C-alpha positions as CSV (number, residue, x, y, z in Angstrom):
1,M,54.5,148.0,-137.5
2,K,58.0,149.1,-138.4
3,I,60.1,146.2,-137.8
4,T,64.0,146.9,-137.6
5,V,66.0,144.0,-138.6
6,Y,69.8,143.5,-137.8
7,L,71.8,141.2,-140.1
8,G,74.8,140.8,-142.0
9,A,75.9,142.0,-145.6
10,N,77.5,138.5,-146.1
11,E,75.5,135.3,-147.1
12,G,77.0,133.1,-144.5
13,S,77.8,129.5,-145.2
14,D,74.4,128.0,-143.9
15,P,72.0,127.7,-146.7
16,A,69.2,127.8,-144.0
17,L,70.2,131.3,-143.3
18,K,69.0,132.6,-146.7
19,Q,65.8,130.5,-146.8
20,A,64.8,131.8,-143.3
21,V,65.7,135.5,-144.2
22,Q,63.5,135.2,-147.5
23,E,60.8,133.7,-145.1
24,L,61.0,136.5,-142.7
25,G,60.9,139.1,-145.3
26,S,58.0,137.8,-147.2
27,W,56.1,137.5,-144.1
28,I,57.0,141.1,-143.2
29,G,55.8,142.3,-146.7
30,Q,52.6,140.2,-146.7
31,S,51.8,141.1,-143.1
32,G,51.4,144.8,-143.9
33,N,54.3,145.5,-141.6
34,A,57.5,147.6,-142.7
35,L,61.1,146.8,-142.6
36,V,63.8,149.1,-141.4
37,Y,67.4,147.8,-142.0
38,G,71.0,148.7,-142.8
39,G,70.3,149.7,-146.4
40,S,72.7,147.2,-148.3
41,R,72.2,145.3,-151.4
42,S,74.7,142.8,-150.3
43,G,74.2,139.4,-148.9
44,L,71.4,138.6,-146.5
45,M,70.8,142.4,-146.1
46,G,70.0,142.5,-149.8
47,T,67.9,139.2,-149.7
48,L,65.5,140.4,-146.8
49,A,64.8,143.7,-148.5
50,E,64.3,142.0,-152.1
51,S,61.8,139.5,-150.1
52,V,59.9,142.5,-148.5
53,L,59.7,144.5,-151.5
54,A,58.6,141.2,-153.7
55,A,55.7,140.7,-151.2
56,G,54.6,144.2,-151.5
57,G,56.0,145.8,-148.3
58,E,57.6,148.8,-147.8
59,V,61.5,149.2,-147.1
60,T,63.5,152.0,-145.3
61,G,67.4,151.5,-145.6
62,V,69.7,153.5,-143.1
63,E,73.0,153.6,-144.7
64,P,76.2,155.5,-143.6
65,Q,77.8,157.9,-146.2
66,F,80.9,155.9,-146.5
67,F,78.8,152.8,-147.6
68,V,77.1,155.1,-150.2
69,D,80.5,156.2,-151.2
70,R,81.2,152.6,-152.0
71,E,78.1,152.1,-153.8
72,L,76.9,149.4,-151.4
73,Q,73.3,150.8,-151.0
74,H,70.1,149.0,-152.2
75,D,68.7,151.5,-155.0
76,G,65.1,150.0,-155.1
77,L,64.1,150.8,-151.5
78,T,60.9,152.6,-150.5
79,Q,63.3,154.9,-148.9
80,L,66.8,155.3,-148.2
81,I,68.1,157.3,-145.4
82,V,71.8,158.3,-145.6
83,T,73.6,159.0,-142.3
84,K,77.0,160.6,-141.5
85,D,78.4,157.4,-139.7
86,M,77.4,154.3,-138.1
87,T,76.6,155.7,-134.7
88,E,73.9,158.1,-136.4
89,R,72.7,154.8,-138.3
90,K,72.2,152.9,-135.2
91,T,70.3,155.9,-133.6
92,K,68.2,156.4,-136.6
93,M,67.2,152.7,-136.8
94,I,66.1,152.6,-133.2
95,E,64.2,155.8,-133.6
96,L,62.4,154.4,-136.7
97,G,61.6,150.9,-135.2
98,D,58.5,149.6,-133.3
99,A,60.1,146.1,-132.9
100,F,63.6,144.8,-133.1
101,I,64.9,141.4,-134.7
102,A,68.6,140.3,-134.7
103,F,69.0,137.8,-137.4
104,P,72.1,135.6,-137.2
105,G,74.9,138.1,-138.2
106,G,78.4,139.1,-137.4
107,T,80.0,141.7,-135.0
108,G,78.0,144.4,-136.3
109,T,74.8,142.8,-135.7
110,L,75.8,142.0,-132.3
111,E,76.6,145.6,-131.5
112,E,73.4,146.8,-132.7
113,I,71.2,144.5,-131.0
114,A,73.4,145.0,-128.0
115,E,72.4,148.6,-127.8
116,V,68.7,147.5,-128.2
117,M,69.0,145.2,-125.5
118,S,70.4,147.7,-122.9
119,K,67.8,150.1,-123.7
120,V,65.1,147.6,-123.2
121,S,66.7,146.6,-120.0
122,L,66.9,150.1,-118.6
123,G,63.4,151.0,-119.6
124,Q,64.5,153.4,-122.3
125,L,62.8,151.4,-125.0
126,D,59.5,149.8,-124.8
127,A,59.6,147.4,-128.0
128,P,60.1,143.7,-128.6
129,C,63.8,142.5,-128.8
130,I,63.9,139.3,-130.4
131,L,67.2,137.4,-131.1
132,Y,66.3,135.1,-134.0
133,D,68.1,131.6,-132.6
134,L,68.2,129.9,-135.9
135,N,69.5,126.6,-135.4
136,G,70.9,127.6,-132.0
137,Y,72.8,130.5,-133.3
138,Y,72.2,132.7,-130.2
139,S,72.4,129.9,-127.7
140,G,75.7,131.2,-126.2
141,L,74.4,134.5,-125.9
142,K,71.2,133.2,-124.3
143,A,73.5,131.4,-121.7
144,L,75.5,134.4,-121.0
145,L,72.4,136.3,-120.3
146,A,71.2,133.7,-118.0
147,E,74.8,133.7,-116.2
148,M,74.5,137.4,-115.6
149,I,71.3,136.6,-113.6
150,R,73.1,133.9,-111.8
151,K,75.9,136.1,-110.7
152,G,73.5,138.7,-109.6
153,L,74.8,141.1,-112.5
154,S,71.2,141.3,-114.1
155,S,67.8,139.9,-113.1
156,P,64.7,138.5,-115.0
157,E,63.0,141.8,-114.6
158,R,65.9,143.7,-116.2
159,Q,65.9,141.2,-119.3
160,Q,61.9,140.9,-119.6
161,G,61.8,142.5,-122.9
162,I,64.7,140.2,-124.4
163,C,63.5,137.1,-126.0
164,F,64.8,134.5,-128.2
165,A,62.8,132.7,-131.2
166,R,63.6,129.5,-133.0
167,D,61.7,130.2,-136.1
168,L,59.1,132.6,-137.8
169,G,56.2,131.4,-135.8
170,E,57.9,132.2,-132.5
171,I,59.0,135.6,-133.8
172,R,55.3,136.3,-134.9
173,A,54.1,135.2,-131.4
174,A,56.7,137.5,-129.6
175,L,55.6,140.4,-131.7
176,H,51.9,140.0,-130.8
177,A,52.4,139.3,-127.2
């Protein structure tokens, strides 16, 4: 299975982030799955890629040309796909993925997983969409989705393919459900 993971190119201030991303990457590599991610060598993105590679897994990076021009790409990947811009990058990452995970990240991560959430809820994408709710990171988004249902702007059926996982065990369970 190709698992697309969205996450930041920053380290973040919580040491639990690096530990959790290393654990996720090691599991992806050891389990025979492959990683699709944004292609950067920086921050949590770089740590994830290194963890998958160290565990013997395959890693496909999808990096827009303007990041390559700044030399932010990871040069040790199994495959690096260079796109013309962020829009093409998002499309390619969705096209390549069989499952999608949003690790805690910034606005880019939120934008990318929001597109996946929308496609899943509209029935345009039949794939697990998992928000890694490490230490309650996505609890506000979880509450917002529940509020959408309460207000009649969404439904449990529309949100059926979107799930929240508190740890790697819950991620694995969601992927095998």
